C-alpha positions, 0 to 999 in steps of 0.5 A: 652293473646295477639295473635302473628302471625309470618310469615316467610318462614323459619320453624326454625325461626317460631319455635325459636320465638314460643318457646322463646314467648309462655309463654307470647303471644299466638303464631301462625306461617305461612310460606306463605303469603296466611296462614298468612292473613288467620290466621289474618283474622280468629283470629285477632292478636294483633301483627305480626312479618313479614319477609321482603321476604317470598319465592317469596312474599314480605312482603311489599305487605303483609303489607297493607293487614294486615293492611287492616284486622286490622288497630291497628295491630302492625307489626314488619318487620324482615330484612336482614342487607342490606334491613334496608332501605326497612324496614324504608320505611315500617314503613312509610306505617304502620309498627311499627319498624324492627328487623334485622337478626339474630334475637336477641330475647330480642330485639324482646321482647322489640319491642313487648312490646313498640309496643303493649304499643303504641297501647294501648295508641293509642287506649284510647287517647281522645276516647271521642273526635273522631270516627273511629281513627279520632280525633275531636269534632267541629261541622264540624268534627261531620258532616263528622263522621255522614256521615261516619256513614250513608255511611259505609254499603252501596256500593255507591261511595264516593268522599272525598274532601279537602286540603292536609293533612286534613285526606282523607285516614283516612276517607276512612279507617273508611268507610271501617273498620267500614262497611260491607266490613271490612273483605275484603281487603282495597287497596290504590293507589295514582294516582299521585305517579305512572307514567301513564305507570305503573298505568294501570298495577297496577290497572288492572294487567296483563298476563305473556308476556304482556310486556317486563319484565312481567315474571309472571301474576300479579293480579291488586288491583281491582282484589286483592280487590275483595269483598273489597274497593279500594281507589283511592287517588288524583284521580284528577291526573289520566290521561285522557286515563285511566279514561275511563277504570275506568268508565267501571269498575264502570259501568260493574263491570268487568276488563280486564288485560293487555294482556288478552282478557278475562274479570273478574267480580270484586265486589269492592266498590270505594272511591276516594279523591282529593284536586282539584276542579274536577268541574273546571278540568271537565270545563278545559277538564281535567277530564271526566264529566261522571266519575266525576258524577259516583265517586261524588255519596256521597261527603264528604268534610273535613274542614281545620284545621284552620276551626276547631281551637277547635280541635287543643288542642286535636290534640296537645295533641294526638301527643304529647302523641303518639311521646313521647311514640314512642321515649321513652319519658315520662310525657312530657308537653308543656309550655304555650308560646309553646301552644300559638305559636301552637294555633296561627299558621294557619297550611297550611299543616293541621293535617299532618303539625301539626303531623310532628311539634310534632314529631320534637318537641319531638325529639328536646326537652331535658327536660320534658317541650317543649319549643317554641325553640323546635318548628321548625322554618318554622312555624314562620309566621307572626301570631306566631311571639313572642313579648317580654314584654307581660303580662301572664294570668293564665300561658298564654302569651300574647304579648304586642299590642295584639288587644282585639279580639285576646286576647279573642280568645287566652283565649278561646282556652287556657281555652279549652285546660286546659279543655281537649277540653270539650265545656261545662266545657270550657263555665262554666269556662268562665261563658258563655253559650255553645251556646256562646262559639260555636258562638265564635268558629264559629267567629274564623273559619269565621275570618280565611277565611277572612284573 
């Protein structure tokens, strides 16, 4: 039986949900965040109904802690009518959906059913072509997976580098969730998204009265992440004065909250990420050299999507299934022309852009087959311009005047997709060796770099 956790400070709501759903779920309830997190830690719930306001606590603050314990848990926010906008923002942080109060228990049942169905699909989509929720089977991604396996159980700092949209946070979460600290908190902070005046208090916390508006003590992310992991995203954007304090945390394993003279010991593993060239930032004087070497103990470099073209069919299929299920669509497929348009696109926004494109296409499509017209106009660059009058080979659209090398590339990628991303099967279909296929895919990556 699936385990369901209800976190709401109103005991009457907890009791009514338990009574309505106890025949279908193993229902647990908590009227405060601490008890809810403890139950989540001990029993690893499948789904959580989380109130937006739990006494003086915020469900938005509880959400990442639930996700840190189990990234796959289905979280449905419960909110008053005036807080719907906040709940939608919570969905962007990992919540599956939201329900408005007063609760409609039939709606709750339907949301739970769909959410758990989404979880099951998400957990089984192409399990053989990825690691820890990251999809890929290209040699470049296999190197990344191998690095994750090697570093997940040790405490060395890891610097994750790569272009925007390549999945740096996914790698950080995989290192934490697969490693020895998996049962402790995983905290994320985007150093580029928070003003300098607030970033320090978010990281180190503050005492009551430390500044105007500090009406109560607040623990910072380093303290909240004790014995766990903190992920400093876009570390290259961190203000120079604050870099010295991060260096001290690494060296001394202690913090000093704002407004306090007492130091607190913290046991935290630090993972960081950047799309910048930090060595160049050091040369320019924008980033501390000593901090760079402290963070960059083990570097992990993520390839751009254009550098692993054999993974594009896998990702397209994955996002198609995910968004079709989320939007209540069934049996969606892509036309050969739409596949060709996607496979020939350079994806400057990497995997994040591909995800957005597939979400848009599923939303715009009307039939069971997604056509070129369903794709966003913004992706129609020179490499993806459709030319009329071209032939079709095995259902693959080939524009007139296409160079032979490009024909070969498109046909190989098309066959790879038709074979479910399996390289051996693809090589057999093309009547070439697996090594020959790998060489051709490598040549395509090098060709992209030259353009």
